[in-house]
C-alpha positions, 0 to 999 in steps of 0.5 A: 500500500502507498503512503496514505494521503490524509486531508485534515479539517479542524481548528489550528490547535488540531493541525498544530498537534498533528504537525508536532507529531508529523515525524511519528505519523505513518501517513502524509497529511495536508491541511484543507485549502483551496489548492489541494489537488492530491488523491485523498485516501482519508478525510480526518476531521475534528467535530467542529469542522462538520459545523461549517459549510466548507467542511460539511460540503467536503465531508459529503462530497469527497470520496474517501474514508472519513474519520471523525476525531471527537470527545463526543460522538456526533449522531449520523452515519456520514463517517466510517470510524471515530477516533475518541479524544484525547488519543495517542500517536499509535491510535491515530496511525492504527485507525487511519490504516485499519479504516482504509484496509477495512474499506478496501476489503469491503469494496473487494468483497462486494460487486454490483451486478445489475440491481443486485449486490454480490457479497462474496464475504457473506456468500449472498446475492442481495436485492433490497431486503431479499437475499439468497445464499450462494455456493463457492462455484456460484460466486465464481460463475457470477464473478466471471460473467460480471468481469467479461462483458460479452457472452461466455461459452460453456467450455470457457466457463467450464475451464475458468470455474471448474478447471476442466478441459474445454472438450469435457462434458458441459452438462456441469455448466448447464446444471449449475446455471439451471439451479442458480436461475431457479434460486434467483427466480424463486426468491426475486421473481427474476427470469432474466438475470442470467441470459444466454444465446448461441454464443454463450451466457451473459448478464 
């Protein structure tokens, strides 16, 4: 992982404290200003920053992990983690790194397919309040179909998911897709989730 870029919002005393600790911090940090143009990994903001217009706008519009530093938790779900004040250098480094790692893990374990969320960690296909539980092979099949935007032949699916040779029996693919379509249709009333034509299967 690259050294993280952290954009800091807060009063001068908050910024000054971070400056004093700079040599101990495991990330690059930058004070909010109009010229900031780096890729931001984390927004690290003091609770009062949320009360001014510029801070509130940035917090809601910059796509980054958001960490609130406070001695009194603010109601709402606009942040990913809370750093309780007073704190230590180790706690600051730890919450910055762990919050980014958690966000990356969550991103890598979830895939949007049409209007569904494929949660690889929970092994579920989710739509609104409904979900079905998937097998490992079903997850791999859905991942393959989502990664390749053109129809995929049975033999290609067989070699990619089951690691069989392309001339092996393709009934394995047909059987699994039939069962998966049945599960999806029974739970979500969706007959068109996995489509197919003479070229193969696709979304």
